[in-house]
N, CA, C and O atoms as a CHARMM CRD file, in Angstrom:
* protein
*
  352
    1    1 MET  N     90.96300 119.76100  90.70700 PROA 1      0.00000
    2    1 MET  CA    90.02900 119.56600  91.79300 PROA 1      0.00000
    3    1 MET  C     90.59800 118.50900  92.73800 PROA 1      0.00000
    4    1 MET  O     91.03900 117.44400  92.30800 PROA 1      0.00000
    5    2 THR  N     90.57900 118.81700  94.00100 PROA 2      0.00000
    6    2 THR  CA    91.07600 117.88800  95.00900 PROA 2      0.00000
    7    2 THR  C     89.93700 117.02700  95.50900 PROA 2      0.00000
    8    2 THR  O     88.85900 117.52600  95.83400 PROA 2      0.00000
    9    3 ARG  N     90.18100 115.75100  95.56600 PROA 3      0.00000
   10    3 ARG  CA    89.18600 114.82700  96.10600 PROA 3      0.00000
   11    3 ARG  C     89.78200 114.17000  97.33000 PROA 3      0.00000
   12    3 ARG  O     90.99000 113.94300  97.40400 PROA 3      0.00000
   13    4 SER  N     88.93800 113.86900  98.27700 PROA 4      0.00000
   14    4 SER  CA    89.41500 113.28800  99.52000 PROA 4      0.00000
   15    4 SER  C     88.54200 112.11100  99.89600 PROA 4      0.00000
   16    4 SER  O     87.33100 112.12600  99.68100 PROA 4      0.00000
   17    5 ARG  N     89.16000 111.10300 100.45400 PROA 5      0.00000
   18    5 ARG  CA    88.43800 109.90500 100.86200 PROA 5      0.00000
   19    5 ARG  C     88.95700 109.49400 102.23100 PROA 5      0.00000
   20    5 ARG  O     90.16300 109.33400 102.41700 PROA 5      0.00000
   21    6 SER  N     88.05900 109.32300 103.18500 PROA 6      0.00000
   22    6 SER  CA    88.46300 108.87800 104.51500 PROA 6      0.00000
   23    6 SER  C     88.36100 107.36800 104.61000 PROA 6      0.00000
   24    6 SER  O     87.42700 106.75800 104.08900 PROA 6      0.00000
   25    7 VAL  N     89.32700 106.78100 105.27700 PROA 7      0.00000
   26    7 VAL  CA    89.37400 105.34200 105.47800 PROA 7      0.00000
   27    7 VAL  C     89.68500 105.12100 106.94900 PROA 7      0.00000
   28    7 VAL  O     90.59300 105.75600 107.48600 PROA 7      0.00000
   29    8 THR  N     88.94900 104.23000 107.61300 PROA 8      0.00000
   30    8 THR  CA    89.17600 104.02700 109.04600 PROA 8      0.00000
   31    8 THR  C     89.38000 102.55500 109.38500 PROA 8      0.00000
   32    8 THR  O     88.80300 102.04700 110.34600 PROA 8      0.00000
   33    9 ARG  N     90.20900 101.87000 108.58800 PROA 9      0.00000
   34    9 ARG  CA    90.42600 100.44600 108.82200 PROA 9      0.00000
   35    9 ARG  C     91.72300 100.15200 109.56000 PROA 9      0.00000
   36    9 ARG  O     92.04600  98.98500 109.77900 PROA 9      0.00000
   37   10 SER  N     92.46100 101.15800 109.94400 PROA 10     0.00000
   38   10 SER  CA    93.75500 100.88000 110.56900 PROA 10     0.00000
   39   10 SER  C     93.59100 100.46700 112.02400 PROA 10     0.00000
   40   10 SER  O     92.65800 100.88700 112.70900 PROA 10     0.00000
   41   11 ASN  N     94.51000  99.64400 112.47200 PROA 11     0.00000
   42   11 ASN  CA    94.53200  99.16900 113.84900 PROA 11     0.00000
   43   11 ASN  C     95.70100  99.86400 114.54900 PROA 11     0.00000
   44   11 ASN  O     96.85500  99.60900 114.20500 PROA 11     0.00000
   45   12 PRO  N     95.42700 100.74100 115.52700 PROA 12     0.00000
   46   12 PRO  CA    96.50200 101.50700 116.15900 PROA 12     0.00000
   47   12 PRO  C     97.60400 100.64500 116.77100 PROA 12     0.00000
   48   12 PRO  O     98.75000 101.08900 116.84400 PROA 12     0.00000
   49   13 SER  N     97.29500  99.44300 117.20700 PROA 13     0.00000
   50   13 SER  CA    98.31700  98.59900 117.82100 PROA 13     0.00000
   51   13 SER  C     99.26000  97.98600 116.78700 PROA 13     0.00000
   52   13 SER  O    100.32400  97.48800 117.15300 PROA 13     0.00000
   53   14 MET  N     98.89800  98.01100 115.52100 PROA 14     0.00000
   54   14 MET  CA    99.72200  97.43600 114.45900 PROA 14     0.00000
   55   14 MET  C    100.02600  98.49900 113.40300 PROA 14     0.00000
   56   14 MET  O     99.97100  98.21700 112.20700 PROA 14     0.00000
   57   15 ARG  N    100.33600  99.68200 113.82500 PROA 15     0.00000
   58   15 ARG  CA   100.51900 100.81100 112.92500 PROA 15     0.00000
   59   15 ARG  C    101.80800 100.69700 112.09800 PROA 15     0.00000
   60   15 ARG  O    102.86200 100.32200 112.61200 PROA 15     0.00000
   61   16 LEU  N    101.69800 101.02700 110.81900 PROA 16     0.00000
   62   16 LEU  CA   102.86100 101.09600 109.94100 PROA 16     0.00000
   63   16 LEU  C    103.37900 102.52900 109.92700 PROA 16     0.00000
   64   16 LEU  O    102.63300 103.47100 110.19500 PROA 16     0.00000
   65   17 THR  N    104.65300 102.68300 109.61400 PROA 17     0.00000
   66   17 THR  CA   105.19900 104.03300 109.48900 PROA 17     0.00000
   67   17 THR  C    104.73900 104.64000 108.16200 PROA 17     0.00000
   68   17 THR  O    104.33200 103.92600 107.24600 PROA 17     0.00000
   69   18 ASP  N    104.81200 105.95400 108.07800 PROA 18     0.00000
   70   18 ASP  CA   104.46300 106.62800 106.82800 PROA 18     0.00000
   71   18 ASP  C    105.35900 106.15300 105.68800 PROA 18     0.00000
   72   18 ASP  O    104.90500 106.02600 104.55100 PROA 18     0.00000
   73   19 GLU  N    106.62300 105.89400 105.98900 PROA 19     0.00000
   74   19 GLU  CA   107.55800 105.42300 104.96600 PROA 19     0.00000
   75   19 GLU  C    107.15700 104.04200 104.44700 PROA 19     0.00000
   76   19 GLU  O    107.25300 103.77800 103.24800 PROA 19     0.00000
   77   20 GLN  N    106.71100 103.16500 105.34000 PROA 20     0.00000
   78   20 GLN  CA   106.26500 101.83200 104.92700 PROA 20     0.00000
   79   20 GLN  C    105.01100 101.92500 104.05900 PROA 20     0.00000
   80   20 GLN  O    104.89500 101.22600 103.05300 PROA 20     0.00000
   81   21 ILE  N    104.08600 102.78000 104.44500 PROA 21     0.00000
   82   21 ILE  CA   102.85600 102.95600 103.66600 PROA 21     0.00000
   83   21 ILE  C    103.18800 103.52100 102.29000 PROA 21     0.00000
   84   21 ILE  O    102.65300 103.05300 101.28500 PROA 21     0.00000
   85   22 ALA  N    104.06500 104.52400 102.23100 PROA 22     0.00000
   86   22 ALA  CA   104.44800 105.12600 100.95100 PROA 22     0.00000
   87   22 ALA  C    105.11800 104.10200 100.03900 PROA 22     0.00000
   88   22 ALA  O    104.84600 104.06800  98.83900 PROA 22     0.00000
   89   23 ALA  N    105.98700 103.27300 100.59900 PROA 23     0.00000
   90   23 ALA  CA   106.67100 102.25200  99.80100 PROA 23     0.00000
   91   23 ALA  C    105.67700 101.24500  99.23300 PROA 23     0.00000
   92   23 ALA  O    105.77300 100.86700  98.06500 PROA 23     0.00000
   93   24 GLU  N    104.73200 100.81500 100.04700 PROA 24     0.00000
   94   24 GLU  CA   103.73900  99.84700  99.57300 PROA 24     0.00000
   95   24 GLU  C    102.80500 100.47700  98.54200 PROA 24     0.00000
   96   24 GLU  O    102.44700  99.82800  97.55800 PROA 24     0.00000
   97   25 ALA  N    102.40800 101.72000  98.75100 PROA 25     0.00000
   98   25 ALA  CA   101.54200 102.40600  97.78500 PROA 25     0.00000
   99   25 ALA  C    102.25200 102.55500  96.44500 PROA 25     0.00000
  100   25 ALA  O    101.65200 102.33400  95.39300 PROA 25     0.00000
  101   26 THR  N    103.52000 102.92500  96.48000 PROA 26     0.00000
  102   26 THR  CA   104.30300 103.06900  95.25400 PROA 26     0.00000
  103   26 THR  C    104.43200 101.72900  94.54000 PROA 26     0.00000
  104   26 THR  O    104.33200 101.66300  93.31500 PROA 26     0.00000
  105   27 ARG  N    104.65400 100.66700  95.30200 PROA 27     0.00000
  106   27 ARG  CA   104.75800  99.32300  94.71600 PROA 27     0.00000
  107   27 ARG  C    103.44300  98.91400  94.06600 PROA 27     0.00000
  108   27 ARG  O    103.43700  98.38800  92.95300 PROA 27     0.00000
  109   28 ARG  N    102.33800  99.15100  94.74800 PROA 28     0.00000
  110   28 ARG  CA   101.02600  98.78600  94.19400 PROA 28     0.00000
  111   28 ARG  C    100.74300  99.53800  92.90000 PROA 28     0.00000
  112   28 ARG  O    100.26300  98.95100  91.93100 PROA 28     0.00000
  113   29 LEU  N    101.03600 100.82300  92.88100 PROA 29     0.00000
  114   29 LEU  CA   100.80800 101.61600  91.67100 PROA 29     0.00000
  115   29 LEU  C    101.68800 101.12900  90.52300 PROA 29     0.00000
  116   29 LEU  O    101.25400 101.12100  89.37100 PROA 29     0.00000
  117   30 ALA  N    102.91300 100.72500  90.82500 PROA 30     0.00000
  118   30 ALA  CA   103.82500 100.23500  89.78900 PROA 30     0.00000
  119   30 ALA  C    103.33200  98.93300  89.17000 PROA 30     0.00000
  120   30 ALA  O    103.56400  98.68200  87.98800 PROA 30     0.00000
  121   31 TRP  N    102.65500  98.10600  89.95700 PROA 31     0.00000
  122   31 TRP  CA   102.14800  96.82400  89.46500 PROA 31     0.00000
  123   31 TRP  C    100.84100  96.95700  88.69400 PROA 31     0.00000
  124   31 TRP  O    100.48400  96.05600  87.93500 PROA 31     0.00000
  125   32 ASP  N    100.12900  98.05100  88.87000 PROA 32     0.00000
  126   32 ASP  CA    98.82100  98.21600  88.23100 PROA 32     0.00000
  127   32 ASP  C     99.00400  98.70900  86.79800 PROA 32     0.00000
  128   32 ASP  O     99.47700  99.82400  86.57800 PROA 32     0.00000
  129   33 THR  N     98.63000  97.88300  85.82700 PROA 33     0.00000
  130   33 THR  CA    98.79200  98.25300  84.42200 PROA 33     0.00000
  131   33 THR  C     97.84300  99.37000  83.99800 PROA 33     0.00000
  132   33 THR  O     98.04300  99.97500  82.94500 PROA 33     0.00000
  133   34 ALA  N     96.82300  99.65400  84.78900 PROA 34     0.00000
  134   34 ALA  CA    95.89000 100.73500  84.46900 PROA 34     0.00000
  135   34 ALA  C     96.47400 102.10900  84.80300 PROA 34     0.00000
  136   34 ALA  O     95.96800 103.13300  84.34300 PROA 34     0.00000
  137   35 VAL  N     97.53300 102.12700  85.59900 PROA 35     0.00000
  138   35 VAL  CA    98.17000 103.38900  85.99600 PROA 35     0.00000
  139   35 VAL  C     99.52600 103.47400  85.29900 PROA 35     0.00000
  140   35 VAL  O    100.40700 102.65800  85.56900 PROA 35     0.00000
  141   36 PRO  N     99.70800 104.45200  84.40200 PROA 36     0.00000
  142   36 PRO  CA   100.98900 104.55400  83.69700 PROA 36     0.00000
  143   36 PRO  C    102.15500 104.72100  84.67400 PROA 36     0.00000
  144   36 PRO  O    102.02900 105.42400  85.67700 PROA 36     0.00000
  145   37 PRO  N    103.28300 104.07900  84.38500 PROA 37     0.00000
  146   37 PRO  CA   104.42900 104.14900  85.29800 PROA 37     0.00000
  147   37 PRO  C    104.96500 105.57400  85.43900 PROA 37     0.00000
  148   37 PRO  O    104.95000 106.35900  84.49100 PROA 37     0.00000
  149   38 ASN  N    105.43000 105.88300  86.63000 PROA 38     0.00000
  150   38 ASN  CA   106.09000 107.15700  86.93600 PROA 38     0.00000
  151   38 ASN  C    105.22400 108.38600  86.67800 PROA 38     0.00000
  152   38 ASN  O    105.74700 109.44800  86.34100 PROA 38     0.00000
  153   39 THR  N    103.91200 108.25700  86.83000 PROA 39     0.00000
  154   39 THR  CA   103.02800 109.40800  86.63100 PROA 39     0.00000
  155   39 THR  C    102.54200 110.00500  87.94000 PROA 39     0.00000
  156   39 THR  O    102.12900 111.16500  87.97400 PROA 39     0.00000
  157   40 LEU  N    102.58500 109.23300  89.01700 PROA 40     0.00000
  158   40 LEU  CA   102.08200 109.71900  90.29900 PROA 40     0.00000
  159   40 LEU  C    103.17400 109.72000  91.35600 PROA 40     0.00000
  160   40 LEU  O    104.02000 108.82800  91.40900 PROA 40     0.00000
  161   41 GLN  N    103.13000 110.73100  92.18100 PROA 41     0.00000
  162   41 GLN  CA   104.00700 110.81500  93.34300 PROA 41     0.00000
  163   41 GLN  C    103.14300 110.53700  94.56700 PROA 41     0.00000
  164   41 GLN  O    102.00900 111.00600  94.65200 PROA 41     0.00000
  165   42 VAL  N    103.67800 109.77700  95.50600 PROA 42     0.00000
  166   42 VAL  CA   102.95300 109.40600  96.72400 PROA 42     0.00000
  167   42 VAL  C    103.61600 110.08100  97.91600 PROA 42     0.00000
  168   42 VAL  O    104.82200 109.95300  98.12800 PROA 42     0.00000
  169   43 LYS  N    102.81200 110.79700  98.68800 PROA 43     0.00000
  170   43 LYS  CA   103.28300 111.36700  99.95100 PROA 43     0.00000
  171   43 LYS  C    102.37000 110.85400 101.04900 PROA 43     0.00000
  172   43 LYS  O    101.16900 110.68800 100.83600 PROA 43     0.00000
  173   44 VAL  N    102.93400 110.60300 102.22300 PROA 44     0.00000
  174   44 VAL  CA   102.14500 110.08800 103.34500 PROA 44     0.00000
  175   44 VAL  C    102.47600 110.88900 104.59800 PROA 44     0.00000
  176   44 VAL  O    103.64200 111.13200 104.90900 PROA 44     0.00000
  177   45 SER  N    101.43600 111.29100 105.30300 PROA 45     0.00000
  178   45 SER  CA   101.60000 111.98900 106.57100 PROA 45     0.00000
  179   45 SER  C    100.54800 111.48200 107.54400 PROA 45     0.00000
  180   45 SER  O     99.35000 111.62800 107.30000 PROA 45     0.00000
  181   46 HSD  N    100.98900 110.89200 108.63900 PROA 46     0.00000
  182   46 HSD  CA   100.09200 110.34400 109.66600 PROA 46     0.00000
  183   46 HSD  C     99.10400 109.33800 109.07100 PROA 46     0.00000
  184   46 HSD  O     97.93800 109.29200 109.46500 PROA 46     0.00000
  185   47 GLY  N     99.58300 108.53200 108.11800 PROA 47     0.00000
  186   47 GLY  CA    98.75900 107.49800 107.50900 PROA 47     0.00000
  187   47 GLY  C     97.88800 107.97500 106.36400 PROA 47     0.00000
  188   47 GLY  O     97.23400 107.16300 105.70800 PROA 47     0.00000
  189   48 ARG  N     97.86500 109.27700 106.10900 PROA 48     0.00000
  190   48 ARG  CA    97.04600 109.82900 105.03200 PROA 48     0.00000
  191   48 ARG  C     97.89500 109.96600 103.76900 PROA 48     0.00000
  192   48 ARG  O     98.93200 110.62900 103.77500 PROA 48     0.00000
  193   49 ILE  N     97.44000 109.32900 102.68500 PROA 49     0.00000
  194   49 ILE  CA    98.15200 109.34500 101.40900 PROA 49     0.00000
  195   49 ILE  C     97.68600 110.53500 100.58100 PROA 49     0.00000
  196   49 ILE  O     96.49200 110.82700 100.50600 PROA 49     0.00000
  197   50 THR  N     98.64800 111.21600  99.96100 PROA 50     0.00000
  198   50 THR  CA    98.34800 112.26000  98.98900 PROA 50     0.00000
  199   50 THR  C     98.95300 111.82900  97.66000 PROA 50     0.00000
  200   50 THR  O    100.14400 111.52700  97.57800 PROA 50     0.00000
  201   51 LEU  N     98.12000 111.80300  96.61700 PROA 51     0.00000
  202   51 LEU  CA    98.57500 111.46500  95.27300 PROA 51     0.00000
  203   51 LEU  C     98.74200 112.75300  94.47600 PROA 51     0.00000
  204   51 LEU  O     97.84300 113.59400  94.44600 PROA 51     0.00000
  205   52 LEU  N     99.89600 112.90300  93.83100 PROA 52     0.00000
  206   52 LEU  CA   100.20500 114.07200  93.00900 PROA 52     0.00000
  207   52 LEU  C    100.68200 113.59400  91.65000 PROA 52     0.00000
  208   52 LEU  O    101.37100 112.57800  91.55700 PROA 52     0.00000
  209   53 GLY  N    100.32500 114.31600  90.59400 PROA 53     0.00000
  210   53 GLY  CA   100.80500 113.96100  89.27100 PROA 53     0.00000
  211   53 GLY  C     99.77500 114.26700  88.20700 PROA 53     0.00000
  212   53 GLY  O     98.74400 114.88500  88.47000 PROA 53     0.00000
  213   54 VAL  N    100.07800 113.82000  86.99400 PROA 54     0.00000
  214   54 VAL  CA    99.20200 114.05600  85.84900 PROA 54     0.00000
  215   54 VAL  C     98.85200 112.71800  85.21600 PROA 54     0.00000
  216   54 VAL  O     99.73200 111.91600  84.90300 PROA 54     0.00000
  217   55 LEU  N     97.56000 112.48900  85.03200 PROA 55     0.00000
  218   55 LEU  CA    97.05500 111.27100  84.39300 PROA 55     0.00000
  219   55 LEU  C     96.31900 111.65000  83.11600 PROA 55     0.00000
  220   55 LEU  O     95.98300 112.81700  82.91100 PROA 55     0.00000
  221   56 GLN  N     96.06800 110.66300  82.25500 PROA 56     0.00000
  222   56 GLN  CA    95.41200 110.92500  80.98000 PROA 56     0.00000
  223   56 GLN  C     93.91400 110.65400  81.00700 PROA 56     0.00000
  224   56 GLN  O     93.18300 111.19000  80.17400 PROA 56     0.00000
  225   57 HSD  N     93.43800 109.83300  81.94500 PROA 57     0.00000
  226   57 HSD  CA    92.03000 109.44100  81.97200 PROA 57     0.00000
  227   57 HSD  C     91.53000 109.32200  83.40400 PROA 57     0.00000
  228   57 HSD  O     92.30200 109.04300  84.32100 PROA 57     0.00000
  229   58 ASN  N     90.23700 109.53400  83.58500 PROA 58     0.00000
  230   58 ASN  CA    89.62700 109.35100  84.90300 PROA 58     0.00000
  231   58 ASN  C     89.71200 107.90600  85.37000 PROA 58     0.00000
  232   58 ASN  O     89.74600 107.64900  86.57300 PROA 58     0.00000
  233   59 GLU  N     89.74700 106.95700  84.43600 PROA 59     0.00000
  234   59 GLU  CA    89.86500 105.54700  84.79900 PROA 59     0.00000
  235   59 GLU  C     91.19800 105.28000  85.49600 PROA 59     0.00000
  236   59 GLU  O     91.27100 104.45500  86.40700 PROA 59     0.00000
  237   60 GLN  N     92.24500 105.97400  85.06900 PROA 60     0.00000
  238   60 GLN  CA    93.55200 105.83300  85.71200 PROA 60     0.00000
  239   60 GLN  C     93.49800 106.37300  87.13600 PROA 60     0.00000
  240   60 GLN  O     94.07500 105.78700  88.05200 PROA 60     0.00000
  241   61 ARG  N     92.80200 107.49000  87.31500 PROA 61     0.00000
  242   61 ARG  CA    92.63300 108.06800  88.64900 PROA 61     0.00000
  243   61 ARG  C     91.88500 107.09600  89.55200 PROA 61     0.00000
  244   61 ARG  O     92.29500 106.85600  90.68800 PROA 61     0.00000
  245   62 ALA  N     90.78900 106.53700  89.04700 PROA 62     0.00000
  246   62 ALA  CA    89.98600 105.59900  89.84200 PROA 62     0.00000
  247   62 ALA  C     90.80900 104.37300  90.23600 PROA 62     0.00000
  248   62 ALA  O     90.72300 103.90400  91.37000 PROA 62     0.00000
  249   63 ALA  N     91.60500 103.85800  89.30100 PROA 63     0.00000
  250   63 ALA  CA    92.43900 102.68500  89.59400 PROA 63     0.00000
  251   63 ALA  C     93.47300 103.01400  90.67000 PROA 63     0.00000
  252   63 ALA  O     93.69500 102.21700  91.58100 PROA 63     0.00000
  253   64 ALA  N     94.09900 104.17000  90.56900 PROA 64     0.00000
  254   64 ALA  CA    95.10700 104.56800  91.55700 PROA 64     0.00000
  255   64 ALA  C     94.48700 104.72700  92.94000 PROA 64     0.00000
  256   64 ALA  O     95.05400 104.27200  93.93400 PROA 64     0.00000
  257   65 LEU  N     93.33500 105.36700  93.00500 PROA 65     0.00000
  258   65 LEU  CA    92.66000 105.54600  94.29300 PROA 65     0.00000
  259   65 LEU  C     92.27800 104.20500  94.90200 PROA 65     0.00000
  260   65 LEU  O     92.42200 104.00000  96.10800 PROA 65     0.00000
  261   66 GLU  N     91.79900 103.30600  94.07800 PROA 66     0.00000
  262   66 GLU  CA    91.43000 101.97200  94.55700 PROA 66     0.00000
  263   66 GLU  C     92.65900 101.23600  95.09200 PROA 66     0.00000
  264   66 GLU  O     92.59500 100.58300  96.13300 PROA 66     0.00000
  265   67 ASP  N     93.76600 101.34500  94.38000 PROA 67     0.00000
  266   67 ASP  CA    95.00400 100.67100  94.79000 PROA 67     0.00000
  267   67 ASP  C     95.46000 101.10500  96.17600 PROA 67     0.00000
  268   67 ASP  O     95.77500 100.26500  97.01900 PROA 67     0.00000
  269   68 VAL  N     95.49600 102.40500  96.41500 PROA 68     0.00000
  270   68 VAL  CA    96.09500 102.89300  97.65900 PROA 68     0.00000
  271   68 VAL  C     95.12200 102.96900  98.82600 PROA 68     0.00000
  272   68 VAL  O     95.54700 102.89600  99.97900 PROA 68     0.00000
  273   69 SER  N     93.84200 103.11100  98.56000 PROA 69     0.00000
  274   69 SER  CA    92.88900 103.27900  99.66500 PROA 69     0.00000
  275   69 SER  C     92.68400 101.99700 100.46100 PROA 69     0.00000
  276   69 SER  O     92.22800 102.04800 101.60300 PROA 69     0.00000
  277   70 ARG  N     93.00800 100.86400  99.88300 PROA 70     0.00000
  278   70 ARG  CA    92.81100  99.58100 100.57000 PROA 70     0.00000
  279   70 ARG  C     94.03700  99.10300 101.34600 PROA 70     0.00000
  280   70 ARG  O     94.00700  98.02600 101.94100 PROA 70     0.00000
  281   71 LEU  N     95.09200  99.87200 101.34700 PROA 71     0.00000
  282   71 LEU  CA    96.31600  99.45800 102.02800 PROA 71     0.00000
  283   71 LEU  C     96.14900  99.51000 103.53900 PROA 71     0.00000
  284   71 LEU  O     95.48200 100.39500 104.07500 PROA 71     0.00000
  285   72 PHE  N     96.76200  98.55400 104.21100 PROA 72     0.00000
  286   72 PHE  CA    96.73300  98.52300 105.66500 PROA 72     0.00000
  287   72 PHE  C     97.43800  99.75900 106.21200 PROA 72     0.00000
  288   72 PHE  O     98.50700 100.13100 105.72900 PROA 72     0.00000
  289   73 GLY  N     96.85100 100.38500 107.20300 PROA 73     0.00000
  290   73 GLY  CA    97.45700 101.53900 107.85100 PROA 73     0.00000
  291   73 GLY  C     97.05300 102.87500 107.27500 PROA 73     0.00000
  292   73 GLY  O     97.36600 103.91600 107.85100 PROA 73     0.00000
  293   74 VAL  N     96.35800 102.86400 106.14100 PROA 74     0.00000
  294   74 VAL  CA    95.94900 104.11400 105.50300 PROA 74     0.00000
  295   74 VAL  C     94.73000 104.67700 106.22800 PROA 74     0.00000
  296   74 VAL  O     93.73800 103.97800 106.43600 PROA 74     0.00000
  297   75 THR  N     94.81900 105.94700 106.60800 PROA 75     0.00000
  298   75 THR  CA    93.70400 106.59400 107.30200 PROA 75     0.00000
  299   75 THR  C     92.87000 107.45200 106.36800 PROA 75     0.00000
  300   75 THR  O     91.76100 107.85200 106.72000 PROA 75     0.00000
  301   76 GLY  N     93.38900 107.73900 105.17900 PROA 76     0.00000
  302   76 GLY  CA    92.64600 108.53000 104.20500 PROA 76     0.00000
  303   76 GLY  C     93.49000 108.75700 102.97000 PROA 76     0.00000
  304   76 GLY  O     94.69400 108.50200 102.96700 PROA 76     0.00000
  305   77 VAL  N     92.84200 109.24400 101.91000 PROA 77     0.00000
  306   77 VAL  CA    93.53400 109.51200 100.65100 PROA 77     0.00000
  307   77 VAL  C     93.08600 110.87500 100.13300 PROA 77     0.00000
  308   77 VAL  O     91.89000 111.15600 100.04700 PROA 77     0.00000
  309   78 SER  N     94.05300 111.71400  99.79100 PROA 78     0.00000
  310   78 SER  CA    93.77400 112.99300  99.13700 PROA 78     0.00000
  311   78 SER  C     94.27700 112.89200  97.70700 PROA 78     0.00000
  312   78 SER  O     95.44600 112.59200  97.46500 PROA 78     0.00000
  313   79 ASP  N     93.39200 113.14300  96.77600 PROA 79     0.00000
  314   79 ASP  CA    93.72200 113.02100  95.36000 PROA 79     0.00000
  315   79 ASP  C     93.98300 114.41100  94.78700 PROA 79     0.00000
  316   79 ASP  O     93.05800 115.19600  94.57800 PROA 79     0.00000
  317   80 HSD  N     95.25500 114.69700  94.53600 PROA 80     0.00000
  318   80 HSD  CA    95.63900 115.96600  93.92500 PROA 80     0.00000
  319   80 HSD  C     96.13800 115.74100  92.49600 PROA 80     0.00000
  320   80 HSD  O     96.78000 116.61800  91.91800 PROA 80     0.00000
  321   81 ALA  N     95.85100 114.58800  91.93600 PROA 81     0.00000
  322   81 ALA  CA    96.26100 114.28200  90.56300 PROA 81     0.00000
  323   81 ALA  C     95.38800 115.07000  89.59000 PROA 81     0.00000
  324   81 ALA  O     94.20800 115.31800  89.84100 PROA 81     0.00000
  325   82 ILE  N     95.99300 115.44900  88.48900 PROA 82     0.00000
  326   82 ILE  CA    95.29500 116.19400  87.44300 PROA 82     0.00000
  327   82 ILE  C     95.07200 115.25700  86.26400 PROA 82     0.00000
  328   82 ILE  O     95.98000 114.53200  85.85900 PROA 82     0.00000
  329   83 VAL  N     93.86400 115.27500  85.71500 PROA 83     0.00000
  330   83 VAL  CA    93.58300 114.49800  84.50600 PROA 83     0.00000
  331   83 VAL  C     93.69700 115.45100  83.32400 PROA 83     0.00000
  332   83 VAL  O     92.96800 116.43800  83.22100 PROA 83     0.00000
  333   84 LYS  N     94.62600 115.13100  82.44200 PROA 84     0.00000
  334   84 LYS  CA    94.90800 115.97700  81.28900 PROA 84     0.00000
  335   84 LYS  C     95.06200 115.06800  80.08100 PROA 84     0.00000
  336   84 LYS  O     96.10600 114.44100  79.89700 PROA 84     0.00000
  337   85 ALA  N     94.02900 114.99700  79.26300 PROA 85     0.00000
  338   85 ALA  CA    94.02800 114.09200  78.11400 PROA 85     0.00000
  339   85 ALA  C     95.07000 114.52400  77.08600 PROA 85     0.00000
  340   85 ALA  O     95.27100 115.71300  76.83800 PROA 85     0.00000
  341   86 LYS  N     95.72800 113.52500  76.49300 PROA 86     0.00000
  342   86 LYS  CA    96.67600 113.79900  75.41200 PROA 86     0.00000
  343   86 LYS  C     95.89500 114.07300  74.13800 PROA 86     0.00000
  344   86 LYS  O     94.90900 113.39800  73.84400 PROA 86     0.00000
  345   87 LEU  N     96.33600 115.05200  73.39900 PROA 87     0.00000
  346   87 LEU  CA    95.71600 115.33600  72.11300 PROA 87     0.00000
  347   87 LEU  C     96.38800 114.48700  71.04400 PROA 87     0.00000
  348   87 LEU  O     97.60000 114.27900  71.08400 PROA 87     0.00000
  349   88 PRO  N     95.60100 113.99500  70.08500 PROA 88     0.00000
  350   88 PRO  CA    96.19100 113.13700  69.04300 PROA 88     0.00000
  351   88 PRO  C     97.16300 113.86100  68.14800 PROA 88     0.00000
  352   88 PRO  O     97.72800 113.25800  67.23500 PROA 88     0.00000
């Protein structure tokens, strides 16, 4: 299921490039211990972040969305991550 969140905090006069936003989003996700390393791919187009990958819990999804939605220059977030629990 795809989830989408609109964010309108960017200032057009101080716009970051998509590459800068992607780099910062990737850095934030790497620092967040709630999001397993190397599980999400970040794509950015016109300030809109798309998250792709597989997570084990909804809490990881929520943490990732929180991390990237607050970044400067982000105009929205599309969540294409799949939650797939590991079986014991």
